N, C-alpha and C positions, 0 to 999 in steps of 0.2 A: 441373751448376745447372739446368738447366733441370727437373728433378724438384722440386728447392724452390719454384721460380714457380711451377709447377702444385699442387705441396701448399698454399702459400700464398692461390692462388686460388681455389680452392677451400673452404677456410679461410677465408675475407675473406667467400666468397657464403653460407656458414650463418648466420654472424656475423650481415649486415646482413638474413640473413632472420629469425634468431631477433630481431635488435633492431628490428624492426618489429613483430613479433609480440609481444615484449613492452610497447611502447608502446603500441598498440593496447589492449592488457587491459587498462593500470591504468583507472582513473576517473578519471573528469573532475573539473577541481575549480574551483568559481567564484570568480573574483576580477577586481580592475578594476573598473570602471563597472560593469557588466550585473550584477556581483554584488552591489554597494550599492544600486542602483535594486530589485532581486528581494527585498532584506533577507538578504543573507549571514548565517547563524548560528551563522559559526567562532566557538566558545568555545574557552579552555581546556581544557574537560572535554570539549567536541565531538572535538579534536582529538588529547589523550590517549586515545581511544576509537578511533582511527583502527584498521582491522586489522591484523593481520599481514601480509595478504596483501599490500596497498599499500606496506608497507616490504621486503617480500621481493621486489614488482617493482619498486620502486623504487632499491634493491641489485643486484639482476639487471641493471636498463637498465644502472646505472655501472659493471659490469664487463665488459659485453658491448659497451659501447659504447671501452672500454680496451683490450678484444682488439682492436677493429676497426680504432682507430687507429691500436695499432701495426702489424697486418696491410697496413695502408695505405702505413705510411711505410717496411716492408720492401720492399714491393712496387715503391713509388719508388724504392729503392734498387738494387735487381737489375736 
């Protein structure tokens, strides 16, 4: 059981570092009051042209976060 705990801990540390990196790599999005004041120009055409890189990073964030949550729950049960 101790080996499983060590492996899960190492995987959670890796998932944590990856999650931080993926979130930091994502491009910022203007929203809220600051976007309204500065004249945020997000139209349908601009949103549809958003590159595949941002979509891949968003998908990676969701999957890595899911893995991190599962590992955290696993570690709490061990």
